[in-house]
C-alpha positions as CSV (number, residue, x, y, z in Angstrom):
1,M,0.0,0.0,0.0
2,R,3.0,2.3,0.0
3,N,1.8,4.1,-3.1
4,A,-1.8,4.5,-1.9
5,L,-3.5,7.6,-3.3
6,F,-6.9,9.1,-2.8
7,P,-7.0,12.3,-4.9
8,H,-10.5,13.3,-3.7
9,M,-9.5,13.3,0.0
10,E,-6.2,15.1,-0.8
11,W,-8.3,17.8,-2.4
12,A,-10.9,17.9,0.4
13,K,-8.2,18.3,3.1
14,A,-6.4,21.0,1.2
15,H,-9.6,23.0,1.0
16,S,-10.8,22.6,4.6
17,R,-8.2,24.3,6.8
18,A,-10.7,26.5,8.7
19,P,-13.1,24.9,11.2
20,L,-16.6,24.4,9.8
21,P,-19.8,23.9,11.8
22,V,-21.6,20.6,11.6
23,E,-25.1,21.4,10.2
24,L,-27.9,19.2,11.4
25,G,-30.8,21.6,11.3
26,F,-32.1,20.4,8.0
27,S,-32.7,16.9,9.5
28,G,-34.9,18.2,12.3
29,A,-32.2,17.5,14.9
30,R,-31.0,20.2,17.2
31,A,-27.7,21.6,15.9
32,P,-24.9,20.8,18.3
33,Q,-23.0,23.8,19.8
34,G,-19.4,24.4,20.7
35,P,-16.0,23.9,19.1
36,A,-16.2,20.1,19.6
37,F,-18.8,20.1,16.8
38,R,-16.8,21.8,14.2
39,E,-15.1,19.8,11.4
40,H,-11.4,20.4,11.1
41,G,-8.9,19.7,8.4
42,S,-6.1,17.2,8.9
43,G,-4.4,17.5,12.3
44,D,-4.4,20.3,14.9
45,P,-1.3,22.6,14.7
46,A,-1.5,23.6,18.4
47,L,-1.6,20.0,19.6
48,Q,1.0,18.9,17.2
49,A,3.3,21.6,18.5
50,K,2.8,20.4,22.1
51,I,3.5,16.8,21.1
52,A,6.6,17.9,19.1
53,R,8.0,19.8,22.1
54,R,7.3,16.9,24.4
55,Y,9.1,14.4,22.3
56,G,11.9,16.5,20.9
57,V,11.0,16.6,17.2
58,P,10.0,19.5,14.9
59,D,6.3,20.3,14.5
60,T,6.5,19.0,10.9
61,H,7.5,15.6,12.3
62,V,4.1,14.9,14.0
63,Y,1.1,13.2,12.3
64,L,-2.1,12.7,14.4
65,V,-4.1,9.5,13.9
66,G,-6.8,7.7,15.8
67,G,-4.8,5.8,18.4
68,T,-1.6,3.8,18.4
69,S,-3.2,0.7,16.9
70,L,-4.2,2.7,13.8
71,A,-0.9,4.5,13.8
72,N,0.9,1.2,13.6
73,F,-1.4,0.0,10.8
74,V,-1.0,3.1,8.6
75,A,2.7,3.3,9.2
76,I,3.2,-0.4,8.3
77,A,0.9,-0.2,5.3
78,A,2.7,2.8,4.0
79,F,5.9,0.8,3.7
80,C,4.7,-2.7,3.1
81,D,3.5,-4.4,0.0
82,A,2.5,-8.0,-0.9
83,G,5.6,-10.0,-1.4
84,D,7.8,-7.9,0.8
85,A,9.8,-9.3,3.8
86,V,9.3,-7.5,7.1
87,A,11.5,-8.1,10.2
88,V,9.6,-8.0,13.5
89,E,10.9,-8.6,17.0
90,T,9.7,-11.7,18.9
91,P,8.1,-12.1,21.4
92,R,5.9,-9.3,20.1
93,Y,2.5,-7.5,20.3
94,A,0.7,-9.6,17.7
95,P,-0.6,-6.8,15.4
96,L,3.0,-5.8,14.7
97,S,3.4,-9.0,12.7
98,E,-0.2,-9.7,11.7
99,I,-0.6,-6.4,9.9
100,P,2.3,-7.1,7.5
101,R,1.0,-10.7,7.1
102,G,-2.4,-9.4,6.3
103,L,-0.9,-7.1,3.6
104,G,0.7,-10.1,2.0
105,A,4.3,-9.7,3.4
106,T,6.5,-12.4,4.8
107,V,7.5,-11.9,8.5
108,V,11.1,-12.6,9.5
109,D,11.6,-13.0,13.3
110,M,14.1,-10.9,15.3
111,P,14.4,-12.8,18.6
112,R,14.8,-10.7,21.8
113,L,13.5,-12.8,24.7
114,D,16.7,-14.3,26.0
115,R,19.2,-12.2,24.0
116,P,19.6,-8.6,22.7
117,L,18.0,-7.7,19.4
118,G,20.6,-8.6,16.8
119,P,21.3,-7.2,13.3
120,V,18.3,-6.8,11.1
121,P,18.2,-9.8,8.7
122,G,19.0,-9.2,5.0
123,G,16.4,-8.9,2.3
124,V,13.9,-6.9,4.3
125,S,12.7,-3.3,3.7
126,L,11.0,-2.6,7.1
127,A,12.0,-3.5,10.6
128,I,9.6,-3.3,13.6
129,A,10.3,-3.2,17.3
130,S,9.0,-1.7,20.5
131,T,10.5,0.0,23.5
132,P,9.7,-0.6,26.3
133,H,9.1,-4.0,24.8
134,N,5.7,-5.4,24.9
135,P,5.5,-8.0,26.6
136,T,8.7,-8.0,28.6
137,G,9.1,-4.3,29.5
138,R,12.8,-4.3,28.4
139,V,14.1,-1.2,26.7
140,L,16.3,-1.1,23.6
141,A,20.0,-0.9,24.5
142,K,22.7,1.2,22.7
143,E,23.9,-1.8,20.8
144,E,20.3,-2.7,19.6
145,W,19.7,0.9,18.5
146,A,23.0,0.7,16.5
147,H,21.8,-2.4,14.7
148,L,18.6,-0.6,13.7
149,A,20.5,2.5,12.6
150,R,22.8,0.5,10.3
151,F,19.7,-1.1,8.7
152,A,18.2,2.4,8.2
153,D,21.6,3.7,6.8
154,G,21.2,1.1,4.1
155,G,17.8,2.5,3.0
156,G,15.4,0.5,5.3
157,V,12.6,2.0,7.4
158,V,12.4,1.3,11.1
159,L,9.1,1.5,13.0
160,V,9.4,1.6,16.8
161,D,6.2,1.4,18.9
162,E,6.9,3.6,22.0
163,V,3.4,3.6,23.5
164,Y,4.9,2.7,26.9
165,R,7.8,5.2,26.7
166,D,6.5,7.8,29.2
167,L,6.4,5.2,32.0
168,Q,10.2,5.2,32.1
169,A,11.8,7.2,34.9
170,K,14.0,9.1,32.5
171,P,12.6,8.5,29.0
172,P,15.3,8.5,26.3
173,V,15.3,10.2,22.9
174,V,12.4,8.9,20.8
175,A,13.3,6.8,17.7
176,A,12.1,9.5,15.3
177,A,14.7,11.9,16.7
178,R,17.5,9.4,16.3
179,H,17.5,8.8,12.5
180,P,15.7,10.3,9.5
181,R,14.4,6.8,8.6
182,F,13.1,5.9,12.0
183,L,9.4,6.3,12.9
184,T,7.8,6.4,16.4
185,T,4.2,5.5,17.2
186,G,2.5,6.3,20.4
187,S,-0.4,7.8,22.3
188,F,-1.5,8.8,25.8
189,T,-3.2,5.4,26.4
190,K,-0.8,3.3,28.5
191,A,0.9,5.9,30.6
192,Y,-2.1,8.2,31.2
193,G,-5.2,6.0,30.9
194,L,-6.6,8.1,28.0
195,G,-7.4,5.2,25.6
196,A,-11.0,6.3,25.2
197,L,-9.9,9.3,23.3
198,R,-8.5,7.1,20.5
199,L,-5.8,9.7,19.7
200,G,-2.3,8.8,18.8
201,W,0.5,9.8,16.4
202,V,3.3,8.9,14.2
203,L,6.5,10.8,14.6
204,G,9.0,10.9,11.7
205,A,10.5,12.9,8.9
206,P,8.1,14.7,6.5
207,D,8.9,12.5,3.5
208,L,8.0,9.4,5.6
209,L,4.9,11.0,7.0
210,D,3.7,12.0,3.6
211,R,3.4,8.3,2.6
212,I,1.6,7.6,5.9
213,R,-0.8,10.5,5.4
214,R,-1.8,9.2,2.0
215,T,-2.4,5.7,3.4
216,D,-4.4,7.1,6.3
217,N,-6.6,8.9,3.8
218,L,-8.0,5.5,2.8
219,V,-9.0,4.5,6.3
220,S,-9.6,7.3,8.7
221,V,-9.4,10.7,7.0
222,Q,-9.0,12.8,10.3
223,V,-8.9,12.6,14.1
224,A,-12.1,13.3,16.0
225,T,-12.3,16.9,17.1
226,P,-13.7,16.2,20.5
227,S,-10.7,13.9,21.2
228,I,-8.3,16.7,20.2
229,L,-10.0,19.2,22.5
230,A,-10.2,16.8,25.4
231,L,-6.5,16.0,25.2
232,K,-5.6,19.7,25.1
233,R,-7.8,20.3,28.1
234,V,-6.2,17.5,30.1
235,W,-2.7,18.3,29.1
236,P,-1.7,20.0,32.4
237,R,-2.9,16.9,34.3
238,L,-0.7,14.5,32.4
239,P,2.0,14.2,35.2
240,A,-0.7,13.4,37.8
241,L,-2.2,10.7,35.5
242,R,1.2,9.2,35.0
243,R,1.9,9.0,38.7
244,R,-1.4,7.2,39.2
245,A,-0.6,4.7,36.6
246,L,2.8,3.9,38.2
247,L,1.6,3.9,41.8
248,P,1.3,0.1,42.3
249,V,4.1,-0.9,40.0
250,K,7.1,-0.8,42.4
251,A,5.3,-2.8,45.1
252,N,3.9,-5.3,42.6
253,L,7.3,-5.9,41.0
254,A,8.8,-6.4,44.4
255,A,6.1,-9.0,45.2
256,L,6.8,-10.7,41.9
257,K,10.5,-11.0,42.8
258,R,9.6,-12.5,46.2
259,S,7.3,-15.0,44.6
260,R,10.2,-17.1,43.2
261,L,8.3,-17.3,39.9
262,P,10.8,-17.0,37.0
263,F,10.2,-13.9,34.9
264,V,11.9,-11.4,32.6
265,K,12.8,-8.4,34.7
266,P,11.2,-5.3,33.0
267,D,13.1,-2.0,32.7
268,A,9.9,0.0,32.5
269,G,6.2,-0.3,31.6
270,L,3.2,-2.0,33.1
271,T,3.8,-5.7,32.1
272,A,6.1,-8.6,32.9
273,L,6.5,-12.0,31.3
274,V,6.4,-14.9,33.7
275,R,7.5,-18.4,32.8
276,V,4.9,-21.0,33.8
277,G,5.4,-24.0,31.5
278,D,2.1,-23.9,29.5
279,G,0.9,-20.3,29.3
280,D,-2.5,-21.2,27.7
281,A,-3.3,-23.8,30.5
282,A,-2.2,-21.4,33.2
283,A,-4.3,-18.6,31.8
284,T,-7.3,-20.9,31.6
285,A,-6.8,-22.2,35.2
286,L,-6.5,-18.7,36.6
287,H,-9.5,-17.4,34.6
288,S,-11.6,-20.1,36.3
289,R,-10.7,-18.3,39.6
290,G,-11.6,-14.9,38.3
291,I,-7.9,-13.9,37.6
292,G,-6.8,-12.5,34.3
293,V,-3.4,-13.1,32.8
294,A,-2.6,-12.9,29.1
295,P,-1.4,-16.2,27.5
296,G,2.2,-15.9,26.2
297,S,1.1,-17.6,23.0
298,F,-0.5,-14.2,22.1
299,F,3.0,-12.8,21.9
300,G,4.9,-15.8,20.6
301,A,6.1,-17.0,24.0
302,P,3.8,-20.0,24.7
303,D,5.5,-21.1,27.9
304,H,4.8,-17.7,29.6
305,V,2.0,-15.5,30.7
306,R,2.0,-11.7,30.8
307,V,1.0,-10.1,34.0
308,F,-0.2,-6.5,34.6
309,L,2.0,-4.7,37.1
310,G,-0.5,-1.8,37.2
311,A,-3.1,-3.8,39.0
312,D,-4.1,-2.8,42.5
313,R,-1.8,-4.5,45.1
314,R,-4.5,-6.8,46.6
315,S,-5.6,-8.2,43.2
316,F,-2.0,-8.6,42.1
317,A,-1.1,-10.5,45.3
318,K,-4.1,-12.8,44.7
319,G,-2.9,-13.5,41.2
320,L,0.6,-14.4,42.4
321,V,-0.8,-16.9,44.9
322,A,-2.8,-18.5,42.1
323,L,0.3,-18.6,39.8
324,R,2.5,-20.0,42.5
325,T,-0.1,-22.7,43.2
326,Y,-0.4,-23.6,39.5
327,C,3.5,-23.8,39.2
328,G,3.7,-26.0,42.4
329,L,5.6,-23.4,44.4
């Protein structure tokens, strides 16, 4: 889909820069009032500027889209065609591999469970990773970034899902600010609990974003104006929302360490990957007790389960007891 075009939508966006009221009076319905019910063109310059300053990129390097899931889809679709080979980390958040597969590409694994991410395999045009990693919570190290940069130096495009980035104590430079052929996707869902807004972004150089914009024209057209206004209004409260998200993590991680359950120690984020032998069976057994864990098979790690470190401490402790019992500890 990298050459996707929609001339009609290109024209419409170019001619709709000023907010326009939504007219419903002719239908007999009462016309809605207020700025939330005005139709905007693509993006919102004020919000894009806020996001750009927050993540250390120029304003022109921000493209708004309806959540991280859609951001990942349009970014992958813009640089992936049927017959391509795409390199994706494993374990992984399933859509990062299923989107290219659905577009007809071949997925080449880049293992990073028990080893650092190695060089990007040859013969691929797009490489996809996340940091902090979903599901382990590990962050990309200097050597791993270097492998991705060498691939990009050779003409490849690198997509890094950084939706958990703001949960790090000292968040590093985003991928999009590291290399002109790196893209970052993200939103205020995981760190701030604002998933209902369905508002995310792709960060990257304008030439890459132009391809993404043309692909996005085929599926979403524009971000909902009420979501943009809500995010701008809540912006001053983001630090408080982040603190709330992180509040139980330290204690829950300490409890997980004391449990003697084998797990991958996360560097950041809200998840940890615990080895249980048969992740599907463990998830089913715990579900029967009203406890939810994600089977590791969802991520390509079938002998693990993913646990949520952001749960309240009492619920997390109950889950640990159940996991220990299942594992015979």
